[in-house]
N, C-alpha and C positions, 0 to 999 in steps of 0.2 A: 504494500500500500504506500509506503514511504517513497519507494522508487517511482511509482506512478505520479505521486504528488510532485516530486522533484522534477520529473520529466515535463509535467504540465507547467510548472513554474518556469522552467528553462525555455519552453516554447513561448510562453507569454512574454517573458523578458526579451526574447529574440524579436518577436513581432513589434513590441513597443520600441525597440532600438531601430528597427527598420523604418518605422514611422518617423522617428526623430531624425534619422539620416535623410529621409526624403524631404522633410521640412528644411533641413540645413541646405540641401542641394537646391531647393527652390529659392531660398534666400540668396544663395550664391549666384544663381542664374539671373535673378532680378538685379543684383549688384553689377553683374557683367553688362546687362542691357543698359543700365544707367551710365556706366563708364563709357560704353560705346557711343551713347547719345552725347555725352559731355565732350568726348573727343571729336565727334562730328561738328558740334557747335564751335569748338576751338579751331578746327580746320577752316570752317567758314569765316570766322573772324580773322584768321591769319591771311586767308586768301583776299578778303576785302581790304585788309591793311596793306597788302602787297600791291593792290591795284589803285590805291588812293593817290591823288596827285601829291607830289613832293613839295611843290612850292605854289605860290599864287600864279606865277607865269604858266606852270603846267595846267593849273585849273582853268585859266583863261583860254589856253590853247584847246583844251578839251571842250569847253563851252562853245568856242567858236566853231569847232569841227563837228559839234553834235555828238561827242563821244559819251555822253551820259544817257 
């Protein structure tokens, strides 16, 4: 009887541990998605900064040429 109870307890703990691991994996996946979004926004900001006019003269040239 004790062996059966021990086996049932072991199985129950194993199932609970699987659930906890799945929750942890879900949180890690969410964190990864948020990091990817943040990196995408940073890339967009860096690209926009690289395309901006460097001086007033560059800005005037772009406005005259219709570059905006």
